C-alpha positions in Angstrom: 62.5 72.7 49.5 65.6 73.6 47.3 66.9 77.2 47.7 69.1 78.6 44.8 71.0 81.7 44.3 71.3 83.5 40.9 73.3 86.3 40.4 71.0 89.1 38.5 73.5 89.3 35.4 73.0 85.5 35.0 69.0 85.3 35.0 67.6 84.0 32.1 64.6 85.4 30.3 62.6 82.1 31.8 63.8 82.7 35.3 63.1 86.3 34.9 59.4 85.8 33.7 58.9 83.1 36.4 59.9 85.5 39.1 57.6 88.1 37.7 54.8 85.7 37.8 55.5 84.8 41.2 55.5 88.5 42.3 52.1 89.2 40.5 50.7 86.0 42.4 51.9 86.9 45.4 51.0 90.9 45.4 48.5 91.3 43.0 48.2 93.1 39.5 48.0 96.7 41.6 51.3 96.3 43.3 52.8 97.5 39.9 55.3 94.7 38.9 53.6 93.9 35.5 55.9 91.7 33.8 59.0 92.6 35.9 61.0 90.5 38.2 61.6 93.6 40.1 59.8 96.7 41.4 62.2 99.8 40.8 65.6 98.5 40.0 67.3 95.4 39.6 69.3 93.7 42.1 72.5 91.8 42.8 71.4 88.4 43.8 68.2 86.2 43.8 67.3 83.8 46.3 64.9 81.3 44.8 62.9 78.5 46.8 61.4 75.6 45.0 59.5 72.7 45.8 59.2 69.8 43.0 61.0 72.4 40.6 58.2 75.0 41.0 59.1 78.4 42.2 57.4 79.2 45.4 59.5 81.8 47.2 62.0 84.7 46.4 64.1 87.1 48.0 66.1 89.7 46.1 69.4 91.1 47.4 71.1 94.5 46.9 74.8 94.7 48.1 75.8 98.6 48.3 77.3 101.3 50.3 74.8 103.7 51.9 75.4 106.9 54.4 74.6 106.7 57.9 74.8 110.1 58.8 78.6 111.1 58.1 79.4 107.5 57.8 79.7 105.3 54.9 78.5 101.7 55.8 78.1 98.8 53.9 74.8 96.8 53.6 72.7 94.0 52.0 69.3 95.2 51.3 66.4 92.7 50.9 63.6 93.4 48.4 60.8 91.7 46.7 60.0 89.2 49.6 57.3 87.0 47.8 55.8 83.5 48.8 53.5 81.9 46.5 49.8 82.3 48.1 49.4 78.5 47.7 52.4 77.6 50.0 52.2 80.3 52.8 52.8 78.9 56.3 55.1 76.3 55.0 58.4 77.9 56.4 59.3 79.2 52.8 60.0 82.8 53.8 61.8 81.7 57.2 64.1 79.4 55.0 64.9 82.3 52.7 65.4 84.4 55.5 68.1 81.8 56.9 69.8 81.8 53.7 69.8 85.6 53.3 71.2 86.0 56.8 74.1 83.2 56.0 75.0 85.0 52.7 74.9 88.3 54.0 77.0 87.3 57.3 79.6 86.0 54.9 79.9 89.6 53.1 81.9 92.8 54.0 78.3 94.1 54.9 77.7 95.9 58.3 73.9 95.4 58.2 71.2 93.5 56.4 68.2 96.1 55.8 64.7 96.0 54.6 61.5 97.8 54.5 58.5 95.7 55.7 55.9 95.2 58.1 55.6 91.4 58.4 56.2 89.7 61.9 58.8 87.4 60.4 61.4 90.2 60.4 61.4 91.1 63.7 61.1 87.6 65.0 64.4 86.7 63.1 66.3 89.5 64.9 65.4 92.7 63.1 65.0 95.8 64.8 62.4 98.4 63.8 64.0 101.7 63.2 62.4 105.4 62.9 65.4 107.2 61.1 64.8 109.7 58.3 65.5 108.0 55.0 66.7 109.6 51.9 66.4 107.8 48.6 66.1 108.4 44.8 62.1 108.3 43.8 61.0 106.2 40.8 57.5 106.6 39.8 56.3 104.7 36.5 59.9 103.9 35.4 60.9 107.7 35.8 63.3 109.3 38.4 61.2 111.7 40.4 63.8 113.3 42.4 65.1 112.8 46.0 62.7 111.6 48.5 63.4 112.1 52.2 61.2 111.3 55.4 60.5 108.9 58.4 60.1 105.3 57.2 58.0 103.2 59.6 58.9 99.9 57.9 62.7 100.3 58.1 64.3 97.1 59.7 67.8 96.5 60.4 69.7 93.5 61.6 73.6 94.1 62.8 76.0 92.0 60.9 79.4 93.7 61.9 80.7 95.7 64.7 79.2 99.1 63.6 76.3 100.0 65.6 73.2 101.5 63.8 72.7 105.3 64.6 69.3 105.7 65.6 69.4 109.4 65.2 71.3 109.6 61.7 69.7 110.5 58.5 70.1 107.2 56.3 71.0 108.1 52.5 70.5 105.0 50.4 72.5 106.5 47.5 70.1 105.6 44.8 66.4 104.1 45.0 65.0 101.8 47.6 64.9 98.3 47.4 
């Protein structure tokens, strides 16, 4: 298996279409990806897993500031986690998670953050959190305002010296990822 990193701005139309097709295979048409390689907003970096040149796995990474209560912290957010259904159970997501953690640890980010329910996340060091999360809502390619509420899918991995504040409101300062 080969893992490659591609900055969002460097994606070709062919790579973008290839990722969109993988997301549709992984999540089905009802997930809302259509012909897009992202859910609500483009990211900063894509990690792609290939076997014999065929795209079989994908993680999208977003690097940004967020607010944790009154503090501003840096995160790497993980989105669009996908493995081709024909290749599940082969360690693809685990390999992509290892590559993601290595990349995120080499940045200035304080935390690696994602929203998900898979056992893989907590098995690789992520802790489930119950914070109130605030973010910009996007529905059918339109901003829908600021949404706020508890999100039971929030998972966090500490990368630096700052500790996660379980009581703080988490403001993503933009859309979710």
